[in-house]
N, C-alpha and C positions, 0 to 999 in steps of 0.2 A: 600155623607157623608164620613167622614174619615173611611177607611176600617179597621183601627187598632182598632176602637171601638168594632168590632165584636170579638176581642180577649179577652175582659174583662170578668171576671167571676162575678157572683152575689156576692154582699157584704155579709158578714156573717149574718148581721141582716135581710137582705132580705130572706135569707134561713131560718132563725129562724122564721120569720113571716109566711112563707109558711108552716113550720113544725107545727106551733101552730094554723094555721087557722081552722082546724076542731075540735079543743079541746075546751071543756067547763070546765074551771077551777072550782074546788070545791068551791062553794059559802060560805062554812063554814069558809073559811080563807080569810083574806084581802090580796090583791096582794102585793108581795114583789119582786122587781127585783134586781138581782145580775148580770144582763146580760151586761149592758152597762157601760163602764169605764168613767163615767161622774162625776167629783168631785161634792159633795153635801154638803160639809162643808160651813159655812158662809163666804161670801166675806169680807175681812178686811175693816174696816171703813176708813182706810187711803187711800185705793184705791177709794172707793166711794166718799170721800171728794175731792180727786184730780180730779176725773171726773167732779164733779159738778163745780169746780172752773175753768175748762178749756173749757167751752162751747163756748167761743169766737173763739176757734180754728176751729170751724165749718165754719167760714166765709172765710177760705183760703184753697187752694189745698195743701195737704201735699207733701213734697219732698220724693221721693222713698228712698233716702239714710237715711231719718230720721233726727231728731233734733240732734245736737251735744250733747246736754244734755243727750239724751237717749243713744246714743252710748257710752258716757263716763260712764253712770250708769251701762251699761252692762259690759263694760271692767272692771270697778271697782269691780263688783260682781265676775267676773272671777278671778281677782287677789285675792280677799278675800277667795273665795271658793276653788280654785285649785292652787293658787300660780303662775298663768300664767299671764304674762305681755303682753298686746295687744296694738297695735296702734288703737285707737278708730276711726281713720279716714278711714283706709283701711283694717282692719282685723275684723271689726264688722259691721253687717248689720241687722237692724230690719226687722222682717217678721211678716206676719199675722198668727201667730201660726205655729207650726212645721209641721202640716199636709200639709198645702198649700205649705210651703217651700220645704219639701221633694219631693213633686210632681214636682214643678217647677225646682228644682235643677237637676233632671234627664233630663229634656228637655234642660237644658243648657249644661250639660256635655256630653251626648251621641252623638256620631257621627254615624248616621245610615248608612252612605256610606261605612264604614269599614266592612271588612268581619266578619260575625257572631257576631255582637255586643252583648255582654252578660252583664247582671247585676246579681251579686251574692247577695242573701239575706238569712237570717236565715229562718228556717222552724220548727215550726210554726212562724208566722210573722204578722206584721201589713200590711194589704192588700194594703195600699197606695204604698208600695215598688213595688209590682207586677204591679199595674195599671200604675205607673209612668214609669216603664221599658217598658211595652207593648206599651204605647202611644208615647214613644220616639223612637220606632222602634227597640227595643232590645228584647232579649229573657232572661227571668229570669232563674237562676239556683238556686235551693232550697237546701241549706246546712242544714241538719237536726240537731236539738239540740240533745245532747246525755245525757240521764239520768245518765250515769256513770261519766259525767263531770259536775254534778250539773246543767244540762240542758244548758250548754254552747255548742257552736258548736265545733265539732272536725274539725278544718280547714285542718288538714292533709288528711281528707277524700275527699277534693275537688281535682279532677285530675288537673295535670299541663295543660292539653289540654283545660280545662275550664278557668284557670287563664290566659292563653295566649290570650284569646279573651275578657277577662273581661275589661270593661271600668269604671264600678262603682260597689262598694261594699257597701251595707247597713249593718251597725252594729247597734244593739239595745241593749244598756247596761245602766241601768238595763233593762232586757228584758220584752217584752210583748209577750206572757202571762206568761212566766215562772218566772220572777222576778230575773233571774240570772245576776250577775255582772261579766263582763269579766276580767280576771286577766292580770297583766302586761305582763306575758309571751306570752299570746295570741296577745296582741298589738304588741309586738316585732316581732312575726311571721308575722303578717299582714303588718307591715311597711316594712319588708324585701320583702314580696311578691309584695307590691306596688312599691317598688324601682325596682324590677326585671321586672315587667310587665307593669308598668306605669299607673295602674288604680287609680281612686280617691276613697277615703274612706269618706262616709257620716255617721257620728256617731250620732245616734238618742238618746238623753239623757234626754228626757222629764220627766222621773220618778226619776231623780237623787236626789231629795230632800226628798223623802219618803223612809226611810231605817230603818232597825231594828238592825243593828250591831253598835258598838261604832265608827267604822271607816266609814266615808262616802264613797259612791261608787267612784271608779276611773273614771275620765273622759278621753276622747280621747286626748285632748290637754295636759292635765296633764301627761298622759302616754308618749306622744311624748317628753315633756320636761324632764321627768325622764330618757328617753333614749337618750338624747342629741340632739333631733331634734327641734331646736329652730325656724326654719323657717316654720314649720308645712306644709311642702310640700305635696301636694295632700291629705290634710286632712281638713275637715270642720265639725265642731260640731254644732248640732241643739239642742236648748233648748227652753223652753216655760214657761210661767207663769200659764198656766191652772191648772196643778196639784200642783205646788209649792205654789200658792197664791189663789187657788180656784176661778179662773176667766175664766172658759172655754169660756164664751160668749164674752170676750174681744178679743179673737183670737190674742194674743200677744206673740211674742218670738223673738229670734235673732239667727243668725248664726255667727260663728267665725272661723278663721283659715287662710288658705293659701290666701294671699292678691291677688295673680294673678288670682286665681279662683273666688274670691269674686268680683273682678273688672268685670269679664265677667257675673257673676250672677246679678250684679247690672244693667248691660246693658240689660240683658234679662228682668229684672223686670221693668225697665223703660218703655219698650214696653208692658209688660204684664199688667200694670196698677194696681200694687199691693202695693201702698203706704199706710202706716198705718195712720189712723185718728189722727189728732193732739190731740184730747181729750184722745184717747187711749195711745198715746205716753206720755202724762203728767201723766196719772195714772200708766203707766208702770215704769216711773222714780221713782215714790213713792214706788212701789212694789219692784223693784230691790235694792233700797237703804235701805230697812228695812228687818231685819232678825228675829225680835221677833215673827212676825206672822207665819213665816215658822217653827220656833221651836215649837210653840204651835200647829200648824197643824200636825207636825210630831208626837208629843206626843199623839194626839188623835188617830192617826192611830196605834201607838204602843200599846196603851191600848186596842183598838178594836181587833187587831190581837191576842194579848195575851189572850183575852177572848174567841175568836171564834175558833182559830186554834186547841187548845187541845180538844175542844168539838167535832169537826169534825174528829180529828185524832182517836177518839175512834172507828169509823166505816169505815174509808176510808184512803187510802194512801195519806196523805197530810202533809206538813210541812211548817214552817215559811220561806218565801222567803228571799232572800238577801235584796230586795228592791221592790218598787212599791206597788200598792194597789190591787193586784190580788192573789188569791189562785189557784194554778194549781194542781188539785186533780185527782187521779185515781178513777174511779167508780168501785164498787165491781164486777159487771158482765162483764165489759169491753166494753159495748155498750153505748157510750156517748150520742148518738142521742136519743135512747130509754129512757135513764135515764132522759135527759132534758124534753122529752115529757111527761113521766109519772109523774115526779115531779110536773110539772105545773098542770096536770090534777088532781092529788090527794091532793097537798098541796099548790098550787097557788104560787110557787116560781119559778122565771125565772133564769136559768143559761145558759151559752153558751157552746155548744158542742165543744170540742177541735179540732175535725176533721174539723170543719168549719173554723178554723184558720190556716190550713196547707194544703199542697198539696201532693198527692200520688206520689211515685216514687220508684226507686231501690236504697235504701240508706243503708249504714252501713252493707252491706251483707244481708239485708232483702230481701224477695221475692218482685218481681215487684208488685206495688200496695200498698206497705207499706205507711201508713199515720202516721207521728210521733206525731200527735195530737190526734189520735184515742184512745179511752179508757180513756180520761181525760176530765174534764170540767174546764172552767174558771169562777171563782166567783169574782166579783168586790165588794169589801167591802167599798163602797163609802158612804153609808147612815150612819145615827147615830148608835152608838153602840147597842142600844136596838133593833133596827130593824134588824141589822145584826145578833144579837144573836137569835132573833125570827126565822129568816130564817135558821140559823144553827140548831136550835132545831127541826124544821120541817124536815130538810134534814136527821138528825139522826133518827127521827121517821120513815121517808120514807124508809130508808135503813134497819132498823130493822124489819119493817113490811114486806118488800120485801124479806128479807133474815133471816127468823126466826131461 
């Protein structure tokens, strides 16, 4: 067996399942889960119709590079959304969702024969970053989010000795689980570091279309363009239809950016066998070409967060995020694991301990063993508003009962 598999850590939901195994939830309450970030709004009819009309595509093997119509739809969306002009032939590549692509990208980029290959990622983080780094033969470096910076990473805290060995940087903006959007000044800093040390930036932007401010979140390619970097050197952005269009089961997204890197990524994917189904491609074209359903979806999230956030803020440290569909809340007693366990037992509501989404280390002057996710929980407000409100009311009751 591949010895690198032994370096993988249990996925957060495996740890949650183990935590909850001995618990008998209170039967007086119907179960409500805020644990998994799986979109649950209705899939748009235009996507379902496009799928139904494309069944003939099942009779042929799809090309790894995807249909020209899909690449053009993706490039067109990037132009409308970010003002970024892309060559649909060599700067856009369809992928089977951002999760698969993020993992495969690390296998393409990392050279394990170089000294101390390092992958920098935010902390807390999406665990695919860590697994992708480890299985590519690299060592992750966890750069903690800083509450003083709206939960963005303080990139100045990463030592030069780490950057010197870095081959790949994972950026997540809007962030999971914090909902933070990285400002242009941070992008400028990271581009300068990339130019100096030669590492590639993978910008995970799958939450970009669920936001609560008037101005949409800044994207990586958009930031590069604003800073005069028109060739997108060493920069690849990852996006997905799962959250934007409520189609997580389609596993559809695309990557865009540095043409030289995407050429190598396409080569890897040709052998990897990861071509997108022709049916999914047809439905994806329909989704990327329509914005009305995205506006409606965003409005539902805005109404939901406007109803739920003030209620929870009465009893815990929580605020409206910049973007995404998570609330990143501090628990009153600081023990996120006990909070999640007892909340399930007493009120049958599932939340995810923040410490399960982060790694311990010596960060930001903290003592060794500091976990930047500890003391917080992630709540995914993906269900309908009534169910999320019911969950929030139970959480309020739980906290007030526990802290009279």
